N, CA, C and O atoms as a GROMACS GRO file, in nm:
protein
  532
    1MET      N    1  -2.244   2.244  -1.062
    1MET     CA    2  -2.207   2.127  -1.018
    1MET      C    3  -2.307   2.052  -0.959
    1MET      O    4  -2.405   2.112  -1.003
    2ALA      N    5  -2.351   1.960  -0.888
    2ALA     CA    6  -2.460   1.882  -0.866
    2ALA      C    7  -2.448   1.858  -0.736
    2ALA      O    8  -2.355   1.804  -0.676
    3ASN      N    9  -2.524   1.892  -0.706
    3ASN     CA   10  -2.510   1.871  -0.526
    3ASN      C   11  -2.585   1.706  -0.475
    3ASN      O   12  -2.653   1.640  -0.554
    4ASN      N   13  -2.558   1.666  -0.350
    4ASN     CA   14  -2.588   1.507  -0.335
    4ASN      C   15  -2.720   1.531  -0.208
    4ASN      O   16  -2.773   1.640  -0.187
    5ASP      N   17  -2.738   1.466  -0.171
    5ASP     CA   18  -2.820   1.436  -0.047
    5ASP      C   19  -2.853   1.568   0.039
    5ASP      O   20  -2.958   1.622   0.075
    6ASN      N   21  -2.683   1.603   0.060
    6ASN     CA   22  -2.645   1.670   0.220
    6ASN      C   23  -2.638   1.805   0.141
    6ASN      O   24  -2.535   1.872   0.150
    7GLY      N   25  -2.709   1.835   0.089
    7GLY     CA   26  -2.665   1.955  -0.014
    7GLY      C   27  -2.540   2.011  -0.088
    7GLY      O   28  -2.547   2.113  -0.157
    8LYS      N   29  -2.428   1.944  -0.070
    8LYS     CA   30  -2.295   1.959  -0.144
    8LYS      C   31  -2.261   1.894  -0.232
    8LYS      O   32  -2.284   1.779  -0.269
    9SER      N   33  -2.187   1.999  -0.278
    9SER     CA   34  -2.118   2.008  -0.476
    9SER      C   35  -2.043   1.860  -0.469
    9SER      O   36  -1.994   1.805  -0.371
   10LEU      N   37  -2.048   1.828  -0.566
   10LEU     CA   38  -1.977   1.685  -0.541
   10LEU      C   39  -1.798   1.724  -0.547
   10LEU      O   40  -1.708   1.660  -0.493
   11GLU      N   41  -1.784   1.884  -0.657
   11GLU     CA   42  -1.674   1.880  -0.556
   11GLU      C   43  -1.619   1.951  -0.449
   11GLU      O   44  -1.497   1.956  -0.435
   12SER      N   45  -1.695   2.005  -0.371
   12SER     CA   46  -1.696   2.009  -0.180
   12SER      C   47  -1.674   1.879  -0.148
   12SER      O   48  -1.570   1.837  -0.099
   13TRP      N   49  -1.792   1.802  -0.180
   13TRP     CA   50  -1.747   1.694  -0.107
   13TRP      C   51  -1.584   1.628  -0.121
   13TRP      O   52  -1.507   1.642  -0.026
   14ILE      N   53  -1.536   1.553  -0.254
   14ILE     CA   54  -1.456   1.581  -0.278
   14ILE      C   55  -1.311   1.627  -0.219
   14ILE      O   56  -1.206   1.565  -0.202
   15TRP      N   57  -1.346   1.748  -0.198
   15TRP     CA   58  -1.276   1.795  -0.170
   15TRP      C   59  -1.239   1.824   0.037
   15TRP      O   60  -1.138   1.871   0.091
   16ASP      N   61  -1.346   1.783   0.088
   16ASP     CA   62  -1.348   1.752   0.209
   16ASP      C   63  -1.285   1.616   0.205
   16ASP      O   64  -1.169   1.651   0.227
   17ALA      N   65  -1.281   1.522   0.195
   17ALA     CA   66  -1.274   1.375   0.119
   17ALA      C   67  -1.064   1.393   0.129
   17ALA      O   68  -0.988   1.360   0.220
   18ALA      N   69  -1.043   1.441   0.024
   18ALA     CA   70  -0.907   1.491   0.022
   18ALA      C   71  -0.826   1.549   0.148
   18ALA      O   72  -0.709   1.528   0.183
   19CYS      N   73  -0.958   1.652   0.221
   19CYS     CA   74  -0.882   1.706   0.315
   19CYS      C   75  -0.844   1.649   0.398
   19CYS      O   76  -0.739   1.678   0.455
   20SER      N   77  -0.957   1.504   0.446
   20SER     CA   78  -0.975   1.375   0.571
   20SER      C   79  -0.862   1.312   0.515
   20SER      O   80  -0.902   1.196   0.513
   21ILE      N   81  -0.782   1.311   0.482
   21ILE     CA   82  -0.697   1.204   0.467
   21ILE      C   83  -0.577   1.290   0.422
   21ILE      O   84  -0.477   1.223   0.394
   22ARG      N   85  -0.566   1.396   0.411
   22ARG     CA   86  -0.480   1.435   0.415
   22ARG      C   87  -0.408   1.474   0.576
   22ARG      O   88  -0.293   1.467   0.619
   23GLY      N   89  -0.493   1.503   0.615
   23GLY     CA   90  -0.559   1.516   0.767
   23GLY      C   91  -0.405   1.679   0.811
   23GLY      O   92  -0.392   1.782   0.746
   24ALA      N   93  -0.340   1.645   0.911
   24ALA     CA   94  -0.299   1.845   0.936
   24ALA      C   95  -0.233   1.887   0.884
   24ALA      O   96  -0.173   1.989   0.918
   25GLN      N   97  -0.204   1.773   0.684
   25GLN     CA   98  -0.079   1.828   0.630
   25GLN      C   99  -0.190   1.978   0.519
   25GLN      O  100  -0.298   1.981   0.461
   26ASP      N  101  -0.061   2.091   0.548
   26ASP     CA  102  -0.139   2.183   0.419
   26ASP      C  103  -0.153   2.119   0.288
   26ASP      O  104  -0.099   2.016   0.246
   27ALA      N  105  -0.230   2.196   0.232
   27ALA     CA  106  -0.223   2.211   0.136
   27ALA      C  107  -0.134   2.157  -0.002
   27ALA      O  108  -0.137   2.056  -0.071
   28PRO      N  109  -0.067   2.261  -0.002
   28PRO     CA  110   0.021   2.315  -0.096
   28PRO      C  111   0.149   2.201  -0.014
   28PRO      O  112   0.254   2.242  -0.063
   29LYS      N  113   0.176   2.115   0.057
   29LYS     CA  114   0.254   2.043   0.075
   29LYS      C  115   0.196   1.885   0.067
   29LYS      O  116   0.268   1.807   0.130
   30TYR      N  117   0.077   1.820  -0.001
   30TYR     CA  118  -0.008   1.699   0.002
   30TYR      C  119   0.081   1.631  -0.125
   30TYR      O  120   0.106   1.512  -0.142
   31LYS      N  121   0.110   1.717  -0.187
   31LYS     CA  122   0.188   1.732  -0.283
   31LYS      C  123   0.328   1.565  -0.278
   31LYS      O  124   0.356   1.475  -0.357
   32ASP      N  125   0.379   1.612  -0.120
   32ASP     CA  126   0.485   1.463  -0.055
   32ASP      C  127   0.416   1.426  -0.017
   32ASP      O  128   0.475   1.320   0.008
   33PHE      N  129   0.297   1.406   0.029
   33PHE     CA  130   0.242   1.266   0.098
   33PHE      C  131   0.170   1.188   0.024
   33PHE      O  132   0.152   1.071   0.056
   34ILE      N  133   0.110   1.248  -0.103
   34ILE     CA  134   0.003   1.148  -0.201
   34ILE      C  135   0.052   1.086  -0.320
   34ILE      O  136  -0.021   1.035  -0.406
   35LEU      N  137   0.253   1.096  -0.327
   35LEU     CA  138   0.247   1.001  -0.475
   35LEU      C  139   0.376   0.946  -0.317
   35LEU      O  140   0.452   0.852  -0.341
   36PRO      N  141   0.382   0.989  -0.224
   36PRO     CA  142   0.487   0.861  -0.169
   36PRO      C  143   0.307   0.726  -0.128
   36PRO      O  144   0.303   0.604  -0.147
   37LEU      N  145   0.253   0.768  -0.102
   37LEU     CA  146   0.088   0.716  -0.073
   37LEU      C  147   0.057   0.634  -0.145
   37LEU      O  148   0.019   0.526  -0.099
   38ILE      N  149   0.063   0.656  -0.291
   38ILE     CA  150   0.034   0.575  -0.377
   38ILE      C  151   0.101   0.543  -0.410
   38ILE      O  152   0.072   0.424  -0.402
   39PHE      N  153   0.189   0.547  -0.451
   39PHE     CA  154   0.257   0.492  -0.445
   39PHE      C  155   0.396   0.349  -0.386
   39PHE      O  156   0.486   0.304  -0.457
   40VAL      N  157   0.360   0.306  -0.222
   40VAL     CA  158   0.320   0.257  -0.117
   40VAL      C  159   0.210   0.171  -0.132
   40VAL      O  160   0.208   0.068  -0.064
   41LYS      N  161   0.089   0.202  -0.232
   41LYS     CA  162  -0.013   0.149  -0.190
   41LYS      C  163   0.010   0.064  -0.270
   41LYS      O  164  -0.026  -0.049  -0.237
   42ARG      N  165   0.075   0.078  -0.399
   42ARG     CA  166   0.132  -0.041  -0.569
   42ARG      C  167   0.235  -0.107  -0.470
   42ARG      O  168   0.300  -0.202  -0.513
   43LEU      N  169   0.253  -0.066  -0.346
   43LEU     CA  170   0.388  -0.214  -0.357
   43LEU      C  171   0.344  -0.257  -0.248
   43LEU      O  172   0.428  -0.310  -0.175
   44CYS      N  173   0.198  -0.250  -0.198
   44CYS     CA  174   0.134  -0.362  -0.125
   44CYS      C  175   0.031  -0.401  -0.152
   44CYS      O  176  -0.036  -0.463  -0.070
   45ASP      N  177  -0.026  -0.368  -0.310
   45ASP     CA  178  -0.102  -0.449  -0.382
   45ASP      C  179  -0.027  -0.516  -0.490
   45ASP      O  180  -0.098  -0.562  -0.579
   46VAL      N  181   0.126  -0.534  -0.505
   46VAL     CA  182   0.169  -0.608  -0.553
   46VAL      C  183   0.216  -0.694  -0.449
   46VAL      O  184   0.289  -0.791  -0.472
   47PHE      N  185   0.194  -0.677  -0.388
   47PHE     CA  186   0.345  -0.769  -0.227
   47PHE      C  187   0.231  -0.878  -0.191
   47PHE      O  188   0.259  -0.998  -0.198
   48ASP      N  189   0.048  -0.818  -0.136
   48ASP     CA  190  -0.088  -0.894  -0.180
   48ASP      C  191  -0.070  -1.038  -0.270
   48ASP      O  192  -0.051  -1.154  -0.232
   49ASP      N  193  -0.086  -0.979  -0.410
   49ASP     CA  194  -0.073  -1.128  -0.510
   49ASP      C  195   0.036  -1.160  -0.488
   49ASP      O  196   0.003  -1.216  -0.384
   50GLU      N  197   0.151  -1.177  -0.492
   50GLU     CA  198   0.251  -1.283  -0.428
   50GLU      C  199   0.266  -1.325  -0.306
   50GLU      O  200   0.352  -1.406  -0.270
   51ILE      N  201   0.123  -1.235  -0.187
   51ILE     CA  202   0.128  -1.332  -0.086
   51ILE      C  203  -0.023  -1.484  -0.129
   51ILE      O  204  -0.074  -1.593  -0.103
   52ASN      N  205  -0.019  -1.372  -0.204
   52ASN     CA  206  -0.210  -1.432  -0.224
   52ASN      C  207  -0.143  -1.632  -0.301
   52ASN      O  208  -0.168  -1.752  -0.287
   53ARG      N  209  -0.056  -1.544  -0.374
   53ARG     CA  210   0.064  -1.664  -0.470
   53ARG      C  211   0.064  -1.786  -0.420
   53ARG      O  212   0.011  -1.879  -0.482
   54ILE      N  213   0.124  -1.804  -0.299
   54ILE     CA  214   0.206  -1.812  -0.229
   54ILE      C  215   0.095  -1.942  -0.099
   54ILE      O  216   0.096  -2.058  -0.056
   55ALA      N  217  -0.002  -1.779  -0.090
   55ALA     CA  218  -0.185  -1.891   0.033
   55ALA      C  219  -0.245  -1.990  -0.107
   55ALA      O  220  -0.304  -2.096  -0.086
   56GLN      N  221  -0.228  -1.954  -0.203
   56GLN     CA  222  -0.355  -2.095  -0.279
   56GLN      C  223  -0.193  -2.214  -0.285
   56GLN      O  224  -0.247  -2.320  -0.318
   57GLU      N  225  -0.132  -2.227  -0.279
   57GLU     CA  226  -0.024  -2.317  -0.233
   57GLU      C  227  -0.008  -2.404  -0.166
   57GLU      O  228   0.001  -2.525  -0.180
   58VAL      N  229  -0.002  -2.294  -0.040
   58VAL     CA  230   0.009  -2.369   0.088
   58VAL      C  231  -0.094  -2.410   0.211
   58VAL      O  232  -0.082  -2.479   0.312
   59GLY      N  233  -0.196  -2.337   0.155
   59GLY     CA  234  -0.350  -2.352   0.234
   59GLY      C  235  -0.426  -2.158   0.300
   59GLY      O  236  -0.540  -2.111   0.303
   60SER      N  237  -0.284  -2.101   0.344
   60SER     CA  238  -0.367  -1.971   0.427
   60SER      C  239  -0.267  -1.841   0.368
   60SER      O  240  -0.187  -1.858   0.276
   61ARG      N  241  -0.283  -1.729   0.428
   61ARG     CA  242  -0.245  -1.661   0.389
   61ARG      C  243  -0.096  -1.615   0.502
   61ARG      O  244   0.013  -1.560   0.486
   62ALA      N  245  -0.159  -1.666   0.596
   62ALA     CA  246  -0.072  -1.676   0.698
   62ALA      C  247   0.018  -1.719   0.728
   62ALA      O  248   0.120  -1.674   0.781
   63LYS      N  249  -0.030  -1.860   0.680
   63LYS     CA  250   0.114  -1.963   0.645
   63LYS      C  251   0.222  -1.921   0.510
   63LYS      O  252   0.334  -1.968   0.492
   64ALA      N  253   0.150  -1.815   0.420
   64ALA     CA  254   0.227  -1.779   0.315
   64ALA      C  255   0.277  -1.612   0.388
   64ALA      O  256   0.383  -1.562   0.351
   65PHE      N  257   0.196  -1.546   0.483
   65PHE     CA  258   0.358  -1.434   0.541
   65PHE      C  259   0.461  -1.480   0.637
   65PHE      O  260   0.545  -1.397   0.674
   66LYS      N  261   0.466  -1.606   0.686
   66LYS     CA  262   0.544  -1.668   0.773
   66LYS      C  263   0.688  -1.702   0.706
   66LYS      O  264   0.803  -1.702   0.749
   67LEU      N  265   0.622  -1.736   0.565
   67LEU     CA  266   0.733  -1.847   0.436
   67LEU      C  267   0.868  -1.714   0.392
   67LEU      O  268   0.991  -1.712   0.388
   68ALA      N  269   0.726  -1.590   0.358
   68ALA     CA  270   0.760  -1.517   0.283
   68ALA      C  271   0.882  -1.466   0.405
   68ALA      O  272   0.996  -1.443   0.365
   69ALA      N  273   0.857  -1.456   0.516
   69ALA     CA  274   0.912  -1.417   0.626
   69ALA      C  275   1.102  -1.465   0.685
   69ALA      O  276   1.196  -1.418   0.749
   70ARG      N  277   1.061  -1.579   0.612
   70ARG     CA  278   1.160  -1.658   0.629
   70ARG      C  279   1.276  -1.637   0.516
   70ARG      O  280   1.396  -1.610   0.506
   71ASP      N  281   1.174  -1.665   0.446
   71ASP     CA  282   1.227  -1.698   0.285
   71ASP      C  283   1.249  -1.543   0.180
   71ASP      O  284   1.165  -1.542   0.091
   72LYS      N  285   1.308  -1.466   0.178
   72LYS     CA  286   1.261  -1.343   0.142
   72LYS      C  287   1.276  -1.362  -0.011
   72LYS      O  288   1.277  -1.253  -0.068
   73LYS      N  289   1.288  -1.468  -0.094
   73LYS     CA  290   1.327  -1.505  -0.238
   73LYS      C  291   1.215  -1.539  -0.289
   73LYS      O  292   1.200  -1.541  -0.411
   74LEU      N  293   1.080  -1.584  -0.170
   74LEU     CA  294   0.949  -1.685  -0.302
   74LEU      C  295   0.883  -1.551  -0.302
   74LEU      O  296   0.773  -1.552  -0.359
   75VAL      N  297   0.925  -1.427  -0.249
   75VAL     CA  298   0.804  -1.310  -0.317
   75VAL      C  299   0.937  -1.192  -0.388
   75VAL      O  300   1.032  -1.159  -0.317
   76ARG      N  301   0.920  -1.141  -0.538
   76ARG     CA  302   0.918  -1.061  -0.595
   76ARG      C  303   1.043  -0.931  -0.534
   76ARG      O  304   1.153  -0.895  -0.576
   77PHE      N  305   0.955  -0.889  -0.414
   77PHE     CA  306   1.044  -0.839  -0.318
   77PHE      C  307   0.935  -0.788  -0.168
   77PHE      O  308   0.822  -0.740  -0.174
   78TYR      N  309   1.004  -0.815  -0.063
   78TYR     CA  310   0.943  -0.807   0.038
   78TYR      C  311   0.931  -0.713   0.163
   78TYR      O  312   1.023  -0.661   0.226
   79LEU      N  313   0.764  -0.701   0.187
   79LEU     CA  314   0.742  -0.600   0.289
   79LEU      C  315   0.754  -0.591   0.418
   79LEU      O  316   0.688  -0.691   0.448
   80PRO      N  317   0.793  -0.540   0.532
   80PRO     CA  318   0.781  -0.576   0.677
   80PRO      C  319   0.683  -0.585   0.721
   80PRO      O  320   0.686  -0.617   0.840
   81LEU      N  321   0.556  -0.565   0.663
   81LEU     CA  322   0.413  -0.505   0.671
   81LEU      C  323   0.353  -0.666   0.695
   81LEU      O  324   0.404  -0.762   0.635
   82GLN      N  325   0.234  -0.682   0.794
   82GLN     CA  326   0.149  -0.808   0.779
   82GLN      C  327   0.042  -0.726   0.902
   82GLN      O  328   0.073  -0.647   0.991
   83PRO      N  329  -0.059  -0.769   0.874
   83PRO     CA  330  -0.195  -0.700   0.904
   83PRO      C  331  -0.209  -0.763   1.004
   83PRO      O  332  -0.116  -0.843   1.012
   84SER      N  333  -0.307  -0.774   1.125
   84SER     CA  334  -0.286  -0.833   1.268
   84SER      C  335  -0.404  -0.953   1.205
   84SER      O  336  -0.432  -1.025   1.301
   85ASP      N  337  -0.460  -0.986   1.116
   85ASP     CA  338  -0.557  -1.045   1.048
   85ASP      C  339  -0.480  -1.060   0.933
   85ASP      O  340  -0.437  -0.971   0.859
   86PRO      N  341  -0.463  -1.213   0.923
   86PRO     CA  342  -0.373  -1.226   0.764
   86PRO      C  343  -0.462  -1.237   0.665
   86PRO      O  344  -0.417  -1.261   0.553
   87GLY      N  345  -0.614  -1.220   0.684
   87GLY     CA  346  -0.685  -1.223   0.583
   87GLY      C  347  -0.736  -1.061   0.537
   87GLY      O  348  -0.798  -1.046   0.431
   88GLN      N  349  -0.714  -0.982   0.598
   88GLN     CA  350  -0.643  -0.809   0.513
   88GLN      C  351  -0.601  -0.820   0.466
   88GLN      O  352  -0.568  -0.939   0.462
   89PRO      N  353  -0.539  -0.731   0.362
   89PRO     CA  354  -0.502  -0.658   0.258
   89PRO      C  355  -0.358  -0.616   0.362
   89PRO      O  356  -0.374  -0.585   0.480
   90VAL      N  357  -0.282  -0.618   0.325
   90VAL     CA  358  -0.136  -0.542   0.376
   90VAL      C  359  -0.172  -0.404   0.377
   90VAL      O  360  -0.162  -0.344   0.484
   91TRP      N  361  -0.192  -0.374   0.326
   91TRP     CA  362  -0.253  -0.194   0.338
   91TRP      C  363  -0.344  -0.117   0.435
   91TRP      O  364  -0.338   0.005   0.442
   92SER      N  365  -0.425  -0.187   0.507
   92SER     CA  366  -0.474  -0.211   0.627
   92SER      C  367  -0.394  -0.170   0.689
   92SER      O  368  -0.424  -0.069   0.754
   93VAL      N  369  -0.258  -0.221   0.701
   93VAL     CA  370  -0.209  -0.186   0.838
   93VAL      C  371  -0.156  -0.053   0.805
   93VAL      O  372  -0.126   0.027   0.893
   94ILE      N  373  -0.142  -0.027   0.671
   94ILE     CA  374  -0.079   0.131   0.672
   94ILE      C  375  -0.208   0.248   0.676
   94ILE      O  376  -0.200   0.370   0.692
   95ARG      N  377  -0.332   0.160   0.655
   95ARG     CA  378  -0.464   0.254   0.713
   95ARG      C  379  -0.418   0.312   0.854
   95ARG      O  380  -0.372   0.421   0.889
   96THR      N  381  -0.451   0.194   0.919
   96THR     CA  382  -0.422   0.243   1.061
   96THR      C  383  -0.334   0.316   1.166
   96THR      O  384  -0.336   0.343   1.286
   97LEU      N  385  -0.233   0.342   1.028
   97LEU     CA  386  -0.127   0.504   1.082
   97LEU      C  387  -0.233   0.599   1.091
   97LEU      O  388  -0.346   0.607   1.042
   98SER      N  389  -0.148   0.687   1.185
   98SER     CA  390  -0.171   0.894   1.166
   98SER      C  391  -0.108   0.941   1.193
   98SER      O  392  -0.042   0.886   1.281
   99GLY      N  393  -0.068   1.064   1.156
   99GLY     CA  394   0.029   1.166   1.184
   99GLY      C  395   0.145   1.141   1.140
   99GLY      O  396   0.180   1.208   1.044
  100THR      N  397   0.213   1.069   1.180
  100THR     CA  398   0.304   1.072   1.137
  100THR      C  399   0.362   0.937   0.943
  100THR      O  400   0.446   0.862   0.894
  101LEU      N  401   0.265   0.986   0.928
  101LEU     CA  402   0.227   0.900   0.735
  101LEU      C  403   0.417   0.952   0.698
  101LEU      O  404   0.508   0.875   0.730
  102ILE      N  405   0.442   1.061   0.645
  102ILE     CA  406   0.505   1.095   0.582
  102ILE      C  407   0.674   1.013   0.628
  102ILE      O  408   0.733   0.938   0.551
  103ALA      N  409   0.726   1.054   0.771
  103ALA     CA  410   0.816   0.978   0.821
  103ALA      C  411   0.809   0.899   0.778
  103ALA      O  412   0.885   0.893   0.681
  104LEU      N  413   0.725   0.776   0.801
  104LEU     CA  414   0.700   0.623   0.829
  104LEU      C  415   0.723   0.577   0.645
  104LEU      O  416   0.791   0.478   0.616
  105PHE      N  417   0.652   0.670   0.527
  105PHE     CA  418   0.634   0.624   0.403
  105PHE      C  419   0.865   0.647   0.372
  105PHE      O  420   0.904   0.540   0.325
  106ARG      N  421   0.941   0.711   0.383
  106ARG     CA  422   1.028   0.776   0.384
  106ARG      C  423   1.024   0.642   0.443
  106ARG      O  424   0.991   0.539   0.383
  107ALA      N  425   1.060   0.653   0.563
  107ALA     CA  426   1.165   0.476   0.614
  107ALA      C  427   1.115   0.364   0.587
  107ALA      O  428   1.175   0.265   0.626
  108LEU      N  429   0.971   0.345   0.501
  108LEU     CA  430   0.905   0.236   0.435
  108LEU      C  431   1.019   0.166   0.317
  108LEU      O  432   1.086   0.063   0.312
  109LEU      N  433   0.999   0.281   0.234
  109LEU     CA  434   1.118   0.350   0.129
  109LEU      C  435   1.271   0.314   0.129
  109LEU      O  436   1.345   0.254   0.052
  110HIS      N  437   1.283   0.378   0.251
  110HIS     CA  438   1.438   0.358   0.280
  110HIS      C  439   1.425   0.210   0.250
  110HIS      O  440   1.440   0.147   0.145
  111GLN      N  441   1.393   0.174   0.369
  111GLN     CA  442   1.388  -0.001   0.356
  111GLN      C  443   1.398  -0.078   0.219
  111GLN      O  444   1.484  -0.162   0.194
  112LEU      N  445   1.314  -0.043   0.148
  112LEU     CA  446   1.318  -0.117  -0.025
  112LEU      C  447   1.394  -0.048  -0.068
  112LEU      O  448   1.376  -0.048  -0.190
  113MET      N  449   1.480   0.021  -0.040
  113MET     CA  450   1.541   0.091  -0.128
  113MET      C  451   1.730  -0.010  -0.114
  113MET      O  452   1.813  -0.030  -0.203
  114THR      N  453   1.732  -0.059   0.065
  114THR     CA  454   1.807  -0.136   0.088
  114THR      C  455   1.789  -0.298   0.104
  114THR      O  456   1.869  -0.383   0.143
  115ALA      N  457   1.677  -0.305   0.068
  115ALA     CA  458   1.683  -0.470   0.002
  115ALA      C  459   1.666  -0.437  -0.166
  115ALA      O  460   1.588  -0.505  -0.231
  116GLN      N  461   1.740  -0.334  -0.225
  116GLN     CA  462   1.705  -0.358  -0.353
  116GLN      C  463   1.636  -0.372  -0.423
  116GLN      O  464   1.657  -0.480  -0.480
  117ILE      N  465   1.543  -0.318  -0.464
  117ILE     CA  466   1.400  -0.388  -0.470
  117ILE      C  467   1.406  -0.282  -0.631
  117ILE      O  468   1.410  -0.159  -0.630
  118ARG      N  469   1.406  -0.360  -0.742
  118ARG     CA  470   1.389  -0.358  -0.867
  118ARG      C  471   1.214  -0.268  -0.877
  118ARG      O  472   1.104  -0.289  -0.826
  119VAL      N  473   1.266  -0.174  -0.960
  119VAL     CA  474   1.132  -0.064  -0.997
  119VAL      C  475   1.051  -0.170  -1.143
  119VAL      O  476   0.940  -0.158  -1.195
  120ASN      N  477   1.145  -0.250  -1.166
  120ASN     CA  478   1.112  -0.329  -1.289
  120ASN      C  479   0.994  -0.452  -1.231
  120ASN      O  480   0.883  -0.474  -1.278
  121ASP      N  481   1.047  -0.507  -1.140
  121ASP     CA  482   0.938  -0.605  -1.029
  121ASP      C  483   0.750  -0.562  -0.994
  121ASP      O  484   0.664  -0.627  -0.933
  122LEU      N  485   0.743  -0.405  -1.076
  122LEU     CA  486   0.639  -0.356  -1.012
  122LEU      C  487   0.558  -0.319  -1.080
  122LEU      O  488   0.503  -0.211  -1.061
  123ASP      N  489   0.535  -0.383  -1.161
  123ASP     CA  490   0.424  -0.360  -1.269
  123ASP      C  491   0.309  -0.271  -1.263
  123ASP      O  492   0.189  -0.300  -1.270
  124LEU      N  493   0.369  -0.151  -1.247
  124LEU     CA  494   0.269  -0.054  -1.256
  124LEU      C  495   0.117  -0.070  -1.347
  124LEU      O  496  -0.002  -0.060  -1.320
  125SER      N  497   0.189  -0.098  -1.457
  125SER     CA  498   0.012  -0.108  -1.526
  125SER      C  499  -0.065  -0.146  -1.543
  125SER      O  500  -0.118  -0.121  -1.652
  126LYS      N  501  -0.148  -0.260  -1.426
  126LYS     CA  502  -0.199  -0.342  -1.332
  126LYS      C  503  -0.140  -0.379  -1.204
  126LYS      O  504  -0.029  -0.385  -1.153
  127ARG      N  505  -0.317  -0.413  -1.162
  127ARG     CA  506  -0.317  -0.451  -1.052
  127ARG      C  507  -0.225  -0.561  -0.952
  127ARG      O  508  -0.150  -0.562  -0.855
  128GLU      N  509  -0.319  -0.687  -1.094
  128GLU     CA  510  -0.207  -0.783  -1.038
  128GLU      C  511  -0.066  -0.864  -1.058
  128GLU      O  512   0.005  -0.813  -1.145
  129ALA      N  513  -0.013  -0.982  -0.994
  129ALA     CA  514   0.118  -0.945  -1.011
  129ALA      C  515   0.155  -0.995  -1.144
  129ALA      O  516   0.051  -1.030  -1.201
  130THR      N  517   0.232  -1.010  -1.200
  130THR     CA  518   0.302  -1.080  -1.284
  130THR      C  519   0.400  -1.210  -1.249
  130THR      O  520   0.416  -1.244  -1.132
  131THR      N  521   0.446  -1.259  -1.327
  131THR     CA  522   0.529  -1.364  -1.229
  131THR      C  523   0.686  -1.361  -1.366
  131THR      O  524   0.680  -1.364  -1.489
  132LYS      N  525   0.797  -1.355  -1.282
  132LYS     CA  526   0.941  -1.315  -1.372
  132LYS      C  527   0.983  -1.471  -1.452
  132LYS      O  528   1.010  -1.578  -1.396
  133ALA      N  529   0.975  -1.436  -1.619
  133ALA     CA  530   1.054  -1.515  -1.693
  133ALA      C  531   1.147  -1.591  -1.662
  133ALA      O  532   1.206  -1.655  -1.749
   0.00000   0.00000   0.00000
């Protein structure tokens, strides 16, 4: 395995990065953390695409967030997350959380389920949001 400038192998560097992301979670329980994390990341990305679509029509992401919060029918699904800087992606809200991520993911997923979000609306095959036919 190749070493980087600090003499660490790529495998070691990746493992250290995973440990940094995982935090205090035990390695065997990491799967309980990473799968919801990937799912929530995708939800954030699709919601960002929806907000960007509205922002193109109304002139700013700040206005788009306000409109989506007032009329949830404007977006395929609504996430109750808004970055303090509307120019930042919704994912930035998740990135600032610490320690209790699993509980927060479960609460977010529960909110999404109670909002009756259809998984079909989430086109998991690509980053860009698709429009409903």
